[in-house]
Structure formats: structure tokens, C-alpha cells
C-alpha positions in Angstrom: 42.9 -15.6 114.1 40.8 -14.1 117.1 39.0 -10.6 115.9 39.5 -10.9 112.4 36.7 -12.1 110.1 37.0 -13.8 106.6 34.5 -11.6 105.1 32.7 -8.9 106.0 29.5 -9.3 107.6 25.7 -9.2 105.5 23.8 -9.3 108.6 24.6 -8.1 112.1 22.6 -8.6 115.4 23.0 -6.1 118.0 21.4 -6.4 122.1 20.5 -2.9 123.1 19.2 0.0 122.1 21.1 2.3 124.1 23.6 4.7 122.9 26.4 2.5 122.8 24.7 -0.2 121.0 22.8 1.8 119.0 26.0 3.7 117.6 27.5 0.2 116.6 24.6 -0.4 114.7 24.4 3.1 112.9 28.2 2.9 112.1 27.7 -0.1 110.7 25.3 0.5 108.4 27.4 3.4 107.3 29.7 0.4 106.2 26.5 -1.3 104.4 25.9 -4.5 106.9 22.4 -5.0 107.2 21.5 -4.3 111.3 19.0 -6.2 113.6 18.1 -4.4 116.9 17.3 -6.1 120.5 16.2 -4.5 123.5 14.5 -6.1 126.6 12.9 -3.0 127.3 13.2 -0.7 124.4 14.6 2.6 123.0 17.0 4.6 126.0 15.2 2.5 128.1 18.4 1.5 130.6 21.5 4.5 131.7 21.2 6.0 128.7 17.7 7.9 129.5 18.0 9.7 132.6 22.1 10.3 132.4 23.5 14.3 132.4 24.5 13.9 128.9 28.0 15.5 129.4 30.3 15.0 126.5 33.7 16.2 128.7 37.0 15.4 127.2 38.4 17.4 130.3 36.7 14.9 132.7 36.7 11.8 131.4 38.4 9.5 133.4 38.7 5.6 134.9 36.6 5.2 138.0 39.0 3.5 140.4 41.6 5.7 141.4 42.8 6.1 145.2 40.3 9.0 146.4 37.4 6.8 145.1 39.0 3.6 147.6 39.7 6.1 150.8 36.1 7.8 150.3 34.6 4.7 149.8 36.0 2.9 152.8 34.7 5.7 155.2 30.9 6.2 153.4 30.0 2.6 152.2 27.7 2.4 155.5 25.9 5.5 154.3 22.5 5.8 152.2 23.1 9.3 152.1 26.5 9.4 150.7 27.6 10.1 147.3 29.3 7.1 146.9 27.2 3.9 148.2 28.0 0.0 149.1 25.5 -1.5 150.6 26.6 -4.3 153.1 26.6 -7.3 150.5 26.8 -11.4 150.9 26.7 -11.3 147.7 30.6 -13.4 146.2 30.3 -12.0 142.7 30.2 -8.4 143.7 32.5 -8.8 146.8 34.9 -9.8 144.3 34.9 -7.5 141.9 34.6 -5.1 145.3 38.0 -6.2 145.8 39.4 -6.2 142.2 38.3 -2.5 141.8 40.2 -1.8 145.1 43.2 -3.6 143.3 43.1 -1.0 140.8 42.7 2.1 143.4 46.4 2.6 143.3 47.9 6.0 140.8 50.3 3.4 138.4 47.3 1.6 137.6 44.9 4.8 137.3 47.6 6.2 135.4 47.3 3.1 132.9 44.0 3.1 132.7 44.2 6.3 132.0 46.3 6.2 128.9 44.2 3.7 127.8 41.1 5.8 127.9 43.0 8.4 125.6 42.2 7.3 122.3 38.4 6.6 122.9 38.6 10.5 125.0 40.6 11.6 121.4 37.9 9.9 118.7 34.8 11.2 121.0 33.3 14.8 119.6 34.6 13.3 115.9 32.0 10.2 116.1 29.6 12.8 117.3 30.0 14.8 114.6 30.2 11.9 112.5 26.6 10.9 113.2 24.8 14.4 112.8 27.0 14.4 109.4 25.6 11.3 108.8 21.5 12.2 109.0 20.9 11.8 112.5 19.1 15.2 113.8 20.1 15.5 117.4 22.7 18.2 117.8 25.0 18.3 120.8 25.7 21.9 122.7 28.9 23.7 123.8 29.0 23.3 127.6 30.6 27.1 127.1 31.5 26.9 130.0 31.7 24.2 131.8 31.5 25.3 135.5 32.6 23.2 138.4 31.9 24.9 141.8 33.4 24.4 145.4 33.2 26.3 148.8 36.4 26.4 149.1 40.0 26.9 147.4 40.9 23.5 149.4 38.2 21.8 148.0 39.3 22.1 144.2 42.6 20.8 144.6 41.9 17.4 143.4 40.0 18.4 140.5 43.1 21.0 139.4 45.9 18.2 140.0 44.0 15.7 137.3 44.3 19.0 134.8 48.1 18.8 136.4 48.1 15.1 135.2 46.4 15.4 131.9 48.3 18.2 131.4 51.6 16.1 131.5 50.3 13.1 129.4 49.9 15.0 126.3 46.4 16.2 127.3 45.9 19.4 128.2 42.8 21.2 129.8 41.8 24.9 129.1 40.3 26.5 132.0 39.9 29.2 134.1 39.6 29.5 138.2 37.6 32.4 139.8 37.1 32.9 143.3 34.7 35.1 145.9 32.1 36.9 144.0 33.7 36.8 140.7 33.0 33.0 140.8 29.0 33.4 142.3 29.0 36.4 139.8 29.8 33.9 137.1 27.1 31.6 137.5 23.7 33.1 139.3 22.5 30.0 140.3 25.3 29.0 142.9 24.3 29.5 146.6 26.3 31.9 148.0 28.6 29.8 150.0 30.6 29.3 146.9 33.8 30.6 147.2 35.7 29.3 144.3 34.9 28.0 140.4 37.0 26.3 138.0 35.3 26.8 134.6 36.7 24.7 131.7 35.8 25.1 127.7 35.5 22.7 124.8 33.0 20.7 126.5 29.5 19.8 124.9 26.2 18.4 126.4 23.2 16.7 125.1 19.7 15.2 126.1 20.4 11.7 126.4 17.0 10.1 125.7 16.4 12.9 122.8 19.9 12.1 121.2 19.5 8.4 121.2 15.7 8.3 119.8 17.1 10.4 117.2 20.5 7.9 116.3 17.2 4.9 116.4 15.0 6.6 114.0 18.4 7.0 111.6 19.1 3.4 111.9 15.1 2.8 111.2 15.2 5.3 108.1 18.0 3.5 106.6 16.4 0.0 106.9 17.1 -1.4 110.5 15.5 -3.3 112.9 14.6 -2.2 116.2 12.9 -5.0 118.2 11.7 -3.7 121.1 10.7 -6.0 124.3 13.1 -8.9 122.9 15.2 -10.3 126.2 18.1 -12.6 124.5 19.1 -15.0 127.2 21.2 -16.7 124.9 23.5 -16.9 121.6 24.7 -19.7 119.7 27.6 -18.9 117.1 28.6 -22.1 115.0 31.3 -22.0 112.3 28.3 -19.9 109.8 26.9 -17.8 111.3 25.6 -16.7 115.3 21.7 -17.9 116.4 20.4 -14.8 118.2 16.7 -15.1 119.4 16.2 -17.7 116.8 17.4 -15.6 113.9 20.8 -16.3 112.2 23.1 -13.8 111.4 26.9 -13.2 110.1 27.8 -11.4 113.7 26.6 -10.3 117.3 27.1 -7.1 119.5 26.6 -7.5 122.9 25.7 -3.7 123.9 23.1 -4.2 126.8 25.0 -2.1 129.4 24.7 -4.1 133.3 22.9 -7.0 131.8 25.3 -7.9 129.8 27.5 -10.8 132.1 25.4 -13.5 131.3 26.3 -13.1 127.5 29.5 -11.9 127.7 30.3 -15.0 129.8 29.1 -16.9 126.6 31.5 -15.0 124.4 34.5 -15.9 126.9 34.7 -12.5 129.0 36.0 -13.1 132.2 35.8 -9.2 133.5 32.6 -8.8 135.8 30.5 -5.7 135.0 29.1 -4.3 138.0 25.8 -1.8 138.3 27.3 1.3 139.3 24.0 3.0 139.9 23.0 6.2 139.4 20.2 8.8 140.2 18.4 11.9 138.7 15.9 14.0 138.5 14.2 17.1 136.5 13.2 20.5 138.5 11.8 24.0 137.3 14.4 26.5 138.5 13.5 30.6 138.6 16.8 31.0 136.8 18.4 28.3 134.6 22.2 27.8 135.0 24.2 29.5 132.0 25.6 25.7 130.9 26.7 22.4 133.3 27.5 23.0 136.3 29.4 19.9 138.4 29.7 19.6 142.1 32.7 17.8 142.1 33.1 17.1 146.5 29.3 15.5 146.6 29.5 14.4 143.0 26.3 16.5 141.5 25.6 17.5 138.1 23.0 19.7 136.7 22.4 20.0 133.4 20.2 22.2 131.9 17.8 20.6 129.1 14.7 22.6 127.8 13.2 24.3 130.0 13.8 22.4 132.7 17.6 21.2 135.2 18.4 17.4 135.6 20.3 17.4 138.7 22.1 13.7 138.6 24.8 12.3 140.8 26.0 9.4 143.2 27.4 6.6 142.7 25.4 2.8 144.2 27.1 -0.9 144.0 24.3 -2.6 143.9 22.6 -5.3 141.9 21.2 -4.2 138.2 17.7 -5.5 139.7 17.2 -3.8 142.8 14.8 -1.1 143.0 14.9 2.7 143.9 16.3 3.4 147.2 14.3 6.7 147.9 17.0 7.6 150.2 19.1 8.1 147.0 17.4 10.8 145.9 16.4 13.0 149.1 20.5 12.7 149.6 20.4 14.5 146.5 17.9 16.9 147.1 19.0 17.4 150.5 22.5 18.2 149.0 21.3 20.4 145.9 19.6 22.6 148.4 22.6 24.3 149.7 24.3 24.5 146.7 21.6 25.6 143.9 19.5 28.9 144.1 15.8 28.7 143.0 15.5 24.5 142.1 12.2 24.0 143.1 12.9 20.6 144.6 9.8 20.0 145.7 8.3 19.7 142.5 10.5 16.9 140.8 9.5 14.9 138.4 11.3 11.8 136.2 12.5 10.8 139.4 14.7 7.8 137.8 17.6 5.3 138.4 19.6 4.0 136.2 22.6 0.8 135.8 25.9 1.9 134.7 27.9 -0.6 133.7 31.1 -0.6 135.6 34.3 -2.7 135.4 37.0 -2.9 138.0 39.8 -1.7 136.3 37.5 1.0 134.9 38.3 0.4 131.1 34.9 -0.7 129.1 35.1 -3.8 126.5 35.1 -3.5 123.7 36.1 -6.2 120.4 35.9 -9.5 119.8 35.0 -12.4 122.4 36.5 -15.8 122.3 34.4 -16.8 119.4 35.1 -14.4 116.2 31.8 -14.0 115.1 30.5 -12.5 118.8 31.6 -9.1 120.0 31.3 -6.8 123.1 30.6 -3.4 124.0 30.5 -2.5 126.8 31.5 -1.5 130.5 31.5 2.1 129.8 30.9 2.9 133.4 29.6 6.5 134.0 30.8 7.4 130.1 28.9 5.0 128.1 26.4 8.3 126.6 30.4 10.3 126.0 32.1 7.1 124.7 29.2 5.4 123.1 29.4 6.4 119.3 33.6 6.1 119.3 33.1 2.9 120.1 30.7 1.8 118.2 32.3 3.6 115.1 35.4 1.6 116.2 33.9 -1.5 116.4 32.6 -1.4 113.0 35.7 -1.1 111.6 36.9 -3.9 113.5 33.6 -6.0 112.3 33.7 -4.7 109.0 37.4 -5.0 108.0 38.4 -7.9 110.8 41.3 -5.7 111.7 41.2 -4.7 115.5 42.1 -0.5 115.6 45.0 0.5 117.4 42.8 2.5 119.6 40.8 -0.9 120.5 44.1 -2.7 122.2 43.6 -1.5 125.6 39.7 -2.2 126.1 39.8 -5.9 124.9 37.1 -7.8 126.4 38.7 -11.1 127.1 42.2 -9.1 128.8 
């Protein structure tokens, strides 16, 4: 039966050393499995590195929604837009965009949201399990996380989303502040901010540091992490699967926006499109009290050590395309008008990362067409947040041969 194994695998290869792949490896080790992680670059070298690091049950949602489609059609030719879709003749990209557009309806968004609920529910407990099991990095409370708006009208979309979550049985604990109270709640906000929505129960991390800590724990428990190992093909047989000239009992494909080629070998028809995000770090005259989210501009600010990471934008483009400096400049221009005290002319760590996005907004987690080949990818903007719970649930499926109910909606072969 697809999705089951006859015995607990003794040796598993994991392709991808980001949050998803390393979390899967770690939870496989919890079940006594010997793991080898292979990555084309290195630990946290992909979209895990420059991520904003938000662990936010109150914000996690599928990307395709009616508002995104409407905005995207207006902005698709503007490199300065928060959402940028460059003109393209790539047939695979055009096919993905058409599928994405079909999913931008309230009914399909609600269906996908319900499919994500079990992952969201288990996300923070999975981080707790990592830390209780020896991972030395720690999540930090975002107490509170502040969403900032120029006008009360601008907050309408976020509040409507909170209302939908409440109706679905997932209420968000938040408060609204206006005028001077809004600006005084977070002194780094520009004077033109007139409303903030502060919500609670969220967390954040330094993603590169956290992923490195998981890697250190995997190694300390006997796991092998092979960096600079690009896997171009997999060869499953009745008794094993060959990966990089080595035989394993099973393989997990968890290499982000590069997953398409190997996933097709596993029978996955869904296209994973790179939704590229940009970030940089800056010194600030005063760091924010906690993470700040400018929802209209799709920009986030996360305090990490003595600097702030500014991140944002969504750019549907080929995963191998070079960094577009216009996207960094668009972030800089927006932030000048939104934050006080950011030393934007002294930027460091300018970065672009390829978030792996599916057309329906749901990740791909589970068995492929061969019961020895598993997929863990397509998390979009939520790979850091949902990586540990994805790894925990997939490790359960691999080691028990039974698919957890929480993975039913994210079947890679759907």
C-alpha cells in the first residue's frame, strides 16, 4: 500500500539541509534511524538562511487568496511592487501561475486553510520537542508581534482574516491601538502610522542559527551531513533506494525550490515554483521591542542580536536567476517611510532566497509513488515555521508505515 513500509527503515538519506530536511533527520534519529543528509551547498544555505524567522500561528495561511490575485495582476510588471511577476514565456511558470490563479477563491483558500490547521497546531510543540531533545538554540517570544498600518482602513484585511480564523475555531489573541497610543507602543514606527494590531502567543528565531543548532545535534547523535553533494537522480528498487551511489532503506526529498526534478521521479505532478524573498540587516538607533509587520507593504522587521533584519517581497522567478538589486531598493524606499532610526545606507547581508511555493498553497509531505521515496517541501513562506512539525510527522510515517491524519491534506500525489 502506498505510504506504508514493511519494516522500520534502518538507514535513510535526506536531500536538503534546511529547516525541513534537518528537522526530518532529527526526528528520524529519535526513532533510532541512521541518517545521512546531503545538500548541494551547505547547512541553511537556501531559504532558511535569510528568512525573517517568524513562528506565527496567527499569521500562517495559504498564499493563494483573492486579494493576492487582484493585487498581483495590477503589479505584475512593476519591479518595485511587493509582489512581482516578471513577464515570462516559460511554459512551466505560466502553467503554475494559471493553477495559482484558479486557487485564489474564498472557497479554495478556506479548504487549504483547514488543511494547514493540523500543521499549525503542532508547529510550536515541535520546536519545544527539538529543544527538549538537545537542540541548543531557543525560540524567543514575540510579546507582542506588532502589525502596523497607516490608516484604520488598511487593517481591514488582517482583521477579516482573524475573524475567519475565529469562525474556524482558531481565535487569535490581539488588541488594537490607534493614534498616539499606536505609535507609542512601538517607538521605531514612523509618525504616519495611525493604527497597530498587537497580537500575542507568537515566537521568532534567528533561522540560520537555529538550523545550524539542529545540524549540530544531528551530527552529535551520529548523523552524517554531506555538504556540496548535489543529488541529480534517485534509483528505488524493491529492496532499497540508491542515492549518490549509496543504498538506503528510504530517501526524503526536502531540498526546497530545487525539488521539482527529483519529485517528478517520485510521481509528484505538482509544480514547486520559487517565490523569492529578499532581506538585509541594518543597525538601528533603537531596536524594535519585538517583530514588526507592515502588511500592506509585505515587509517585516525582526530584531536579531544588535541588528534588525528587514525582509519582504514575493517574486515569482526562476530559482537560479541572479539577485535583482531593484528589489532591495524597493525594500529600502518603503522602510525609509515606515521606520525611524534604520541605518539603511549601511546595509549588510543582502540576500535573496527561493521559497518553494505550490499552486494551492499547501506543502507536499508524505510518500511518493514508491513507498521508499518521501517528499517534504512546498511550504512557501512557512518552511521555517512548519519545518519541525513536518519533519516530526513525516518521520512518524516513515518509521511506522502509517500516514498521520495531519498529513492527509498535504499528500504529495494529490
